C-alpha positions as CSV (number, residue, x, y, z in Angstrom):
1,X,0.0,0.0,0.0
2,X,1.3,3.3,-1.0
3,X,0.8,6.1,1.5
4,X,0.5,9.8,1.0
5,X,3.7,11.6,1.6
6,X,3.3,14.2,4.4
7,X,4.7,16.9,2.1
8,X,1.8,16.4,-0.3
9,X,-0.8,16.7,2.6
10,X,0.8,20.1,3.6
11,X,0.8,21.3,-0.1
12,X,-2.9,20.3,-0.5
13,X,-3.8,22.1,2.8
14,X,-1.9,25.2,1.8
15,X,-3.5,25.3,-1.7
16,X,-7.0,25.0,-0.1
17,X,-6.1,27.8,2.3
18,X,-4.9,29.9,-0.7
19,X,-8.1,29.2,-2.6
20,X,-10.3,30.2,0.4
21,X,-8.3,33.5,0.7
22,X,-8.5,34.2,-3.0
23,X,-12.3,33.6,-3.0
24,X,-12.7,35.9,0.0
25,X,-10.6,38.6,-1.7
26,X,-12.6,38.2,-4.9
27,X,-16.0,38.5,-3.0
28,X,-14.7,41.5,-1.1
29,X,-13.6,43.2,-4.4
30,X,-17.1,42.4,-5.9
31,X,-18.8,44.0,-2.9
32,X,-16.6,47.1,-3.1
33,X,-17.3,47.3,-6.9
34,X,-21.1,47.0,-6.3
35,X,-21.1,49.7,-3.6
36,X,-19.0,52.0,-5.8
37,X,-21.5,51.5,-8.7
38,X,-24.4,52.3,-6.3
39,X,-22.8,55.5,-5.0
40,X,-22.1,56.6,-8.6
41,X,-25.7,55.9,-9.5
42,X,-26.8,58.0,-6.6
43,X,-24.5,60.8,-7.7
44,X,-25.8,60.7,-11.3
45,X,-29.4,60.7,-9.9
46,X,-28.7,63.8,-7.9
47,X,-27.3,65.6,-11.0
48,X,-30.4,65.1,-13.1
49,X,-33.1,65.5,-10.4
50,X,-36.0,67.8,-11.4
51,X,-38.2,69.5,-8.8
52,X,-41.4,71.1,-10.1
53,X,-43.5,73.8,-8.5
54,X,-47.0,74.9,-9.6
55,X,-48.4,78.2,-8.2
56,X,-50.4,81.3,-9.0
57,X,-49.6,84.9,-8.6
58,X,-51.4,88.3,-8.9
59,X,-48.4,90.5,-9.7
60,X,-47.9,92.0,-12.2
61,X,-51.0,90.2,-13.5
62,X,-53.0,87.1,-12.5
63,X,-51.3,84.0,-13.8
64,X,-50.3,80.4,-13.1
65,X,-46.7,79.3,-13.3
66,X,-44.9,76.0,-13.6
67,X,-41.2,76.1,-12.6
68,X,-38.4,73.6,-12.4
69,X,-36.3,74.3,-9.3
70,X,-34.2,71.1,-9.7
71,X,-30.9,70.5,-11.4
72,X,-32.1,68.3,-14.2
73,X,-34.7,68.6,-16.9
74,X,-38.3,67.6,-16.1
75,X,-40.1,65.5,-18.8
76,X,-43.8,66.3,-18.2
77,X,-45.8,63.1,-19.0
78,X,-49.3,63.7,-17.6
79,X,-51.3,66.7,-16.3
80,X,-54.6,67.0,-14.5
81,X,-55.9,70.5,-13.6
82,X,-58.7,70.7,-11.1
83,X,-61.1,73.4,-9.9
84,X,-62.6,72.5,-6.4
85,X,-61.0,69.0,-6.7
86,X,-63.0,68.4,-9.9
87,X,-60.9,67.8,-13.1
88,X,-61.3,70.2,-16.0
89,X,-60.4,69.5,-19.6
90,X,-58.9,72.9,-20.5
91,X,-58.4,76.5,-19.2
92,X,-61.7,77.6,-20.8
93,X,-63.6,75.1,-18.7
94,X,-61.6,76.1,-15.6
95,X,-62.4,79.8,-16.2
96,X,-66.1,79.1,-16.5
97,X,-66.0,77.2,-13.2
98,X,-64.2,80.1,-11.6
99,X,-66.0,83.1,-13.1
100,X,-69.3,81.6,-14.4
101,X,-70.5,81.0,-17.9
102,X,-69.3,83.2,-20.7
103,X,-66.2,83.9,-22.7
104,X,-63.2,84.5,-20.5
105,X,-60.0,85.4,-22.3
106,X,-56.7,83.8,-21.3
107,X,-53.3,83.3,-22.9
108,X,-51.9,79.8,-22.3
109,X,-48.9,77.6,-22.8
110,X,-48.7,73.8,-23.2
111,X,-47.7,71.7,-20.2
112,X,-48.3,68.1,-21.5
113,X,-45.3,66.7,-23.2
114,X,-43.2,69.8,-22.4
115,X,-39.6,69.4,-21.2
116,X,-38.8,72.0,-18.6
117,X,-35.0,72.7,-18.2
118,X,-33.4,73.4,-14.8
119,X,-34.3,76.8,-13.5
120,X,-36.9,77.3,-16.3
121,X,-40.4,78.5,-15.6
122,X,-43.3,79.0,-17.9
123,X,-46.5,81.0,-17.4
124,X,-49.1,78.3,-18.2
125,X,-52.0,80.7,-18.2
126,X,-52.6,84.4,-17.8
127,X,-56.1,85.8,-17.2
128,X,-57.0,88.7,-19.6
129,X,-59.6,91.4,-19.5
130,X,-62.3,92.2,-22.2
131,X,-59.7,94.1,-24.3
132,X,-57.4,91.0,-24.3
133,X,-54.9,92.7,-22.0
134,X,-53.4,90.9,-19.0
135,X,-55.5,91.3,-15.9
136,X,-53.1,93.5,-14.0
137,X,-53.2,94.3,-10.3
138,X,-56.2,96.7,-9.8
139,X,-58.3,96.4,-6.7
140,X,-60.9,98.6,-8.3
141,X,-61.5,96.2,-11.2
142,X,-64.3,93.7,-10.1
143,X,-62.9,91.0,-12.6
144,X,-59.4,91.3,-11.0
145,X,-60.9,91.1,-7.5
146,X,-62.9,88.0,-8.3
147,X,-60.1,86.3,-10.2
148,X,-57.6,87.1,-7.5
149,X,-59.9,85.3,-4.9
150,X,-61.0,82.4,-7.1
151,X,-57.5,81.4,-8.4
152,X,-56.9,79.5,-5.2
153,X,-59.5,77.0,-6.2
154,X,-57.2,75.7,-9.0
155,X,-54.8,72.8,-8.3
156,X,-52.8,70.6,-10.6
157,X,-51.4,67.1,-10.5
158,X,-48.4,66.9,-12.8
159,X,-46.5,63.6,-13.3
160,X,-43.0,64.1,-14.6
161,X,-39.8,62.1,-15.0
162,X,-36.1,62.6,-15.0
163,X,-33.8,61.7,-17.9
164,X,-33.1,58.4,-15.9
165,X,-36.8,57.5,-16.1
166,X,-37.5,58.1,-12.4
167,X,-40.9,59.7,-12.0
168,X,-42.8,61.9,-9.5
169,X,-46.2,63.4,-9.1
170,X,-46.5,67.0,-8.0
171,X,-49.8,68.1,-6.4
172,X,-49.7,71.9,-6.2
173,X,-51.7,75.1,-6.3
174,X,-54.6,76.2,-4.2
175,X,-53.9,77.4,-0.6
176,X,-51.8,74.5,0.6
177,X,-48.1,73.8,0.0
178,X,-47.3,71.6,-2.9
179,X,-46.3,68.0,-2.3
180,X,-44.2,65.7,-4.5
181,X,-44.4,61.9,-4.3
182,X,-42.3,59.4,-6.1
183,X,-44.3,57.2,-8.5
184,X,-43.4,54.0,-10.4
185,X,-44.7,55.5,-13.7
186,X,-46.9,58.2,-15.0
187,X,-50.6,57.4,-15.9
188,X,-51.7,57.0,-19.5
189,X,-54.0,59.8,-20.9
190,X,-57.6,59.4,-19.9
191,X,-60.9,61.3,-19.8
192,X,-59.6,63.5,-17.0
193,X,-56.2,64.4,-18.7
194,X,-55.8,68.1,-19.1
195,X,-55.9,69.2,-22.8
196,X,-54.6,72.5,-23.8
């Protein structure tokens, strides 16, 4: 019977030990690499993060504004505008709910499908008087007084995404502070989608 030479046993034991150490070092390197990739992804997310705001103002005229206060572009995917928490299809319908039936003049800009650059803001609608002039600050004008009071009944839900495909929904306007919540994806257009 041929026996195993003690030197061979030591060599096998040493090579198993080396294999365990090499495997451990490899796993450690993989973990460090994964963590580094995660940190880099977080840094990239931070450099393209859009933050939208929707609000109204009465100076110099009565208007509603959509602004991107973030550091990345906002890709607007879906918009719902509401008056008294009831969706409206367009600004004409919104003005009728605010001011009653009749023709109410406004100038408007598109929100749906718009890409809002960092630090960009757009006036989405401006109320106008009977002469088609912006409804400027004038407490003696009954239309200005009414519109100034009623503008707080308007709110918007705007779903937007970053260039990385991460999406959020802004709920803003009215008398309360706007809130933004992360969402998996923006809704598809429906009967309540705002059409400009």
